[in-house]
C-alpha positions as CSV (number, residue, x, y, z in Angstrom):
1,T,55.6,-119.0,-70.6
2,L,56.0,-116.0,-73.0
3,E,58.8,-115.5,-75.4
4,P,60.5,-112.1,-75.6
5,G,58.4,-109.5,-77.5
6,V,55.0,-107.8,-77.4
7,H,52.1,-109.7,-75.8
8,L,48.5,-108.8,-75.1
9,Q,47.2,-109.0,-71.5
10,I,43.6,-109.2,-70.6
11,P,43.2,-106.8,-67.6
12,F,42.2,-108.4,-64.3
13,V,42.3,-111.8,-65.9
14,D,45.9,-112.3,-67.0
15,Q,48.8,-111.8,-64.7
16,I,52.4,-111.7,-66.0
17,K,55.2,-112.5,-63.6
18,S,58.8,-112.3,-64.6
19,V,61.3,-115.0,-63.7
20,N,65.0,-114.2,-64.1
21,N,66.5,-116.9,-66.4
22,K,70.0,-115.4,-66.3
23,Q,72.9,-116.8,-64.3
24,Q,72.4,-115.8,-60.6
25,D,74.5,-116.1,-57.5
26,V,73.4,-116.8,-54.0
27,T,75.9,-116.6,-51.1
28,L,75.3,-118.5,-47.9
29,E,77.1,-117.3,-44.9
30,G,77.8,-119.4,-41.8
31,Q,79.6,-122.7,-41.4
32,F,78.5,-125.9,-43.1
33,W,80.0,-128.9,-41.1
34,A,80.9,-132.2,-42.7
35,E,83.2,-135.2,-42.3
36,T,85.9,-136.6,-44.6
37,E,86.0,-140.3,-45.5
38,E,88.3,-140.8,-42.4
39,R,85.7,-139.1,-40.3
40,A,87.7,-135.9,-39.7
41,A,85.4,-133.0,-38.9
42,L,85.7,-129.9,-41.0
43,Y,83.6,-126.9,-42.0
44,Y,83.1,-124.8,-45.1
45,E,82.0,-121.2,-45.0
46,G,81.2,-118.4,-47.4
47,I,79.7,-120.6,-50.1
48,T,78.5,-119.0,-53.3
49,I,76.4,-120.9,-55.7
50,T,76.0,-119.8,-59.4
51,Y,72.8,-121.2,-60.9
52,Q,70.4,-120.7,-63.7
53,I,66.6,-121.4,-64.0
54,Q,65.8,-123.0,-67.2
55,P,63.3,-120.9,-69.3
56,G,60.9,-123.8,-69.9
57,A,60.7,-124.4,-66.1
58,S,59.8,-120.9,-65.1
59,A,56.0,-121.4,-65.0
60,W,56.4,-124.6,-63.0
61,L,58.7,-122.9,-60.5
62,L,56.2,-120.1,-60.0
63,A,53.4,-122.6,-59.4
64,H,55.3,-125.0,-57.1
65,V,58.0,-123.2,-55.2
66,T,56.9,-120.6,-52.6
67,D,59.1,-117.5,-52.8
68,Y,61.4,-119.2,-55.3
69,Q,63.8,-116.2,-55.3
70,N,64.8,-116.8,-51.7
71,N,64.0,-120.5,-51.2
72,L,65.2,-122.1,-54.4
73,I,68.8,-122.9,-53.2
74,S,68.3,-123.5,-49.5
75,S,70.9,-124.0,-46.8
76,S,69.6,-127.5,-46.2
77,L,70.3,-128.4,-49.9
78,V,73.8,-127.0,-49.7
79,S,74.5,-128.6,-46.4
80,S,73.4,-132.0,-47.7
81,A,75.6,-131.5,-50.9
82,V,78.6,-130.5,-48.8
83,K,78.3,-133.5,-46.5
84,T,77.8,-135.9,-49.5
85,A,80.8,-134.5,-51.3
86,S,83.3,-134.3,-48.4
87,K,82.3,-137.8,-47.2
88,Q,83.8,-139.2,-50.4
89,L,87.2,-137.5,-50.1
90,P,90.2,-138.0,-47.9
91,A,91.2,-135.2,-45.6
92,V,94.0,-134.0,-47.9
93,D,91.5,-133.4,-50.7
94,A,88.6,-132.2,-48.6
95,T,90.1,-128.7,-48.3
96,N,91.5,-128.5,-51.8
97,R,89.2,-126.1,-53.6
98,G,90.0,-127.6,-57.0
99,I,88.6,-130.9,-55.8
100,I,85.9,-130.1,-53.3
101,E,84.1,-127.3,-55.3
102,P,83.4,-129.6,-58.4
103,A,82.3,-132.4,-56.0
104,V,79.9,-130.1,-54.2
105,T,78.6,-128.8,-57.5
106,L,77.7,-132.3,-58.7
107,A,76.2,-133.2,-55.4
108,L,74.1,-130.0,-55.3
109,Q,72.9,-130.6,-58.9
110,D,71.8,-134.1,-57.8
111,S,69.9,-132.7,-54.8
112,V,68.3,-130.0,-56.9
113,N,67.3,-132.5,-59.6
114,E,65.8,-134.8,-56.9
115,K,63.8,-131.9,-55.3
116,Y,62.6,-130.0,-58.4
117,G,63.2,-132.4,-61.3
118,V,65.7,-132.6,-64.1
119,D,66.2,-129.6,-66.3
120,V,64.6,-127.1,-63.9
121,V,67.6,-125.5,-62.3
122,T,71.2,-125.9,-63.5
123,I,74.0,-125.5,-60.9
124,I,76.8,-123.9,-62.8
125,K,79.5,-123.7,-60.1
126,V,80.1,-123.6,-56.4
127,V,82.8,-121.4,-54.8
128,I,83.9,-122.0,-51.2
129,N,85.7,-119.1,-49.6
130,N,87.1,-121.0,-46.6
131,A,87.5,-124.6,-45.5
132,D,89.2,-125.7,-42.3
133,F,89.4,-128.6,-39.9
134,E,88.1,-128.8,-36.3
135,E,90.7,-127.7,-33.8
136,T,91.2,-131.2,-32.2
137,Y,92.0,-132.6,-35.7
138,K,94.5,-129.8,-36.4
139,Q,96.1,-130.5,-33.0
140,R,96.3,-134.3,-33.8
141,I,98.0,-133.4,-37.1
142,A,100.4,-131.1,-35.3
143,D,101.2,-133.8,-32.8
144,L,101.7,-136.3,-35.5
145,Q,104.1,-134.0,-37.4
146,A,106.0,-133.4,-34.1
147,A,106.3,-137.1,-33.5
148,Q,107.4,-137.7,-37.1
149,I,110.1,-135.0,-36.7
150,L,111.2,-136.5,-33.4
151,Y,111.4,-140.0,-35.0
152,Q,113.5,-138.7,-37.9
153,T,115.8,-136.8,-35.5
154,Q,116.2,-140.0,-33.4
155,Q,116.9,-142.0,-36.6
156,F,119.6,-139.4,-37.6
157,D,121.1,-139.4,-34.1
158,N,121.2,-143.2,-34.1
159,Q,122.8,-143.4,-37.5
160,R,125.4,-140.8,-36.4
161,A,126.1,-142.7,-33.2
162,I,126.7,-145.9,-35.3
163,E,129.0,-144.1,-37.7
164,V,131.0,-142.6,-34.7
165,A,131.2,-146.0,-33.1
166,E,132.4,-147.6,-36.3
167,A,134.9,-144.8,-36.8
168,N,136.2,-145.3,-33.2
169,A,136.4,-149.0,-33.7
170,T,138.4,-148.5,-36.9
171,V,140.7,-146.1,-35.1
172,T,141.1,-148.6,-32.1
173,K,141.7,-151.5,-34.5
174,T,144.3,-149.4,-36.5
175,N,146.0,-148.3,-33.3
176,A,146.1,-151.9,-32.1
177,Q,147.4,-153.1,-35.4
178,A,150.1,-150.4,-35.4
179,E,151.1,-151.3,-31.8
180,A,151.3,-155.0,-32.8
181,D,153.3,-154.1,-35.9
182,A,155.6,-151.9,-33.8
183,G,156.0,-154.8,-31.3
184,L,156.9,-157.1,-34.1
185,I,159.4,-154.7,-35.5
186,M,160.9,-154.2,-32.1
187,A,160.9,-157.9,-31.6
188,G,162.5,-158.4,-35.0
189,Q,165.1,-155.8,-34.2
190,G,165.9,-157.4,-30.9
191,T,166.6,-160.8,-32.6
192,L,168.9,-159.2,-35.1
193,V,171.0,-157.5,-32.5
């Protein structure tokens, strides 16, 4: 590994290959399917990973990773990280970018460390453009919401019916009491006459 500056090269003996140690982005298109902790199926798509190759690991990467520029952060590593991260989250959090992106970042860093070793590649961040549930799950949620609305409507209607019945009972009782009082008054007037 050469530091920045002027270096001598022996022709036909030494070869100098450059490795980009700046922050780099790789965007993976397509859908990465996973499950939440409740086993709800969902997918993530348009995943962008920002990473950096550590300068001290450049020579090792050149020697051990074939075509490191295209194969360093593979779809299989990202897929594994996405599945690991989403499996630990409830469905509500699995599509929340503020929660899932850091979780995938940590899981991907663990996968990269396991594959290449610690302090070779640093995963800086993961950005997920879209996350959505499978259609059957979305339909179940819609059905559940409709059932909840129906239940609340029935509860409201039942409460209203009880209030109307109580009001009618009070009116009937008041009318009966008034008739009874009127009868007593009439009876009282009849005895006075």
